[in-house]
N, C-alpha and C positions, 0 to 999 in steps of 0.2 A: 941536673932530674932525670930520672930513670927511663925505660919505656915503660915500663907496668906504672908506671905515676903520673905519665903522660897519656896512657890510653885511659885510666881511672879519669881522669882531668877529665876526658872527652866525652865520657861517659857520660861525666855529671851534667857537663854541660847543656849535654843532649838532653838530660832529662827537663835539664830547666828550660829549657829551650822548649821542645814540647810540653811542660808546663803553661807555656804563655802562648805558646802561636794558635793552636784552636779552641783556646778562650777568648781571643781579641775582641770577639764583637760583644764581649760580656767588660765592659770599662769596671780598670781596675779589679779585677775580681781575675785571680792569678798563680798558678803554685811557684812559680822561679822565686820567690821570697823565701817560701818555705823551702828548696832546695840549697839556698845560698847558705839558709839559718842553715840545715841539717847538718849541709857539707861541708861547712866552715867549722863548726862544732868539730868534727873529728880531721882536717885535715891543717888547723891554726889558721893565724891570720893572714899568711904570705899568700895561698894555696885560696884562701877565700878572697882574697881580694879578686885575683885569677880567678879562680870561677864566676862570681859575681861578674864582673866587669865582662867576661866572654857571653855570659849567660845575655847581657844588654846589646853586644856588637850579631852575635849569631841570627841570635831572633829577631833581629832588625833587618837581619838577611830576606828575611818571608816579610814582613810587616813593614819595613819601610825606612831607608836609612835617614838623618836629616840632621839639621841642627842640636836636634834635642839629644841625638846616641849619645856626645861623651860624659852629657849631664845623667842620663840612666845609668852609663857605665862606672861614674863616680860614685853614685849611687848605693847602687849593687855590691860594687866594690867596695864602699866603705862598710856596708853591711855586712861583706863577707868578712872583712880586716878585721870592725868587732866584734864581732859574733866569734871571730878563732881567737881572739884576747884568753874566750868563757872557758876556751880547752883547757884549759894548768887550772882551774880552780872546781871547784865542785860544784856553780852554779848549774851547769852545763845538766847534771842530773837531777834537777828539782823540773818538773814539767812545767810547773806553775810560772815561775821565776821566767822560762822558756816561751810563754802562750804569755806573758804580759812583754818580752821581750820583743816577739813576732809583731806583738799589736802597737807596739810603741814602731815598730820600727815602716809600719804601714805608715803612722803619719812623717815621721822622719822622712821617707822615700818619695813623701808627696809635698811636702816642704825645699825640701834640694830641686826637684822640678819645678814645683812655685815659682823659687829664687829665680830657674833659669827661665822662665816665662816672665816675667814682670822683668827684668834688662834686657829681655829681647824685644816684647812686646809694649811694655804699660808703659803710656806718656801722657804728661807729663812723670816722673818716675817723684813721686811724694809719698808720704811714709803713709797719709791715705789711702789713696793708689795701690800701693804695697798692700798694704794689708785686706783691703778687698777684693785681691789676686787671690793673696793669702783663703779669703775666709771662701772667694767662690769655688774652691776646690776642696771644700770641709767635707762633703758626704761620700765623696771618688777615695779620698782617705780612710776615711771611716769605711766604706767597705775593701778596703785592703788589708785595715786592718783588722777586720775581720777575718777577714779567707785567711790571713798568716794565723788568727788564734784557732781559729777551730781546724784549722790542716796541722799545727804545731799541737794540738789537742787528740787528735786523732791519731796522725801517722808518724812525731815527733819519735815515739819508743821505738816504735820498731825499725823507721830508718834508721834511727839511728847503731843500735845495734845491726843493722845489715850490712852498715858503711864500718863499721866497726870491725867487725868480724873480714869481711873481707878485704879492710887494709891488712889488719895481723897476716891473713891466710897465703894473699901476694905478696907480704914482704913490701907493701909499696911507699910506704913510709922510712924502712931503711930497717 
C-alpha cells in the first residue's frame, strides 16, 4: 500500500467523519454512509471495508467510544465491502440502483446495531423481545435510509466522477 493510497484513504475517512460529527444531534441523519458507498464503488471491497471501519472508529473519537464501536465498524465495514463488490459490474453506473442500495443499507446498518443492542441489553432474550427491539428503531432506520437515498440521488454522480478522476490522476490504485 503506497503513500498516495494511504493519504487518499485518510482524506476519505476524514470526509466520512465530517459527514457524521456535525450532524450528531440529529438521530441517524449523517453522510458517513454516503461516503462509504461512493468511495467503495471507486476503491473496491477491501479498501471499502477499511474506510468504512475507520470512519466509525475515528468519528467515535469525537462522539464517544463504547461497546457499540466494533459493531459500527462491522456495519460500515460490511457496507464498504459489499458495495465494493459492485465495482466490477455495471450496477454502480445506474443511479437508481445506487439510491435503492443506499436506502437498503440504512435499514441493514440499523439491524446490525439493533442486534448488538438486543444481545447486550434485552433480557430475557426471546423472539418477541428481539422483534420489539428491532421495531423500536424503525423510524431511526427510515431516517438513515432516507438520508442515504437523498444524498446518493443528489451527490453520487459528481462525487463518483471526482473520486474516479483523482484515482486515475494520482495513480492511487496502481
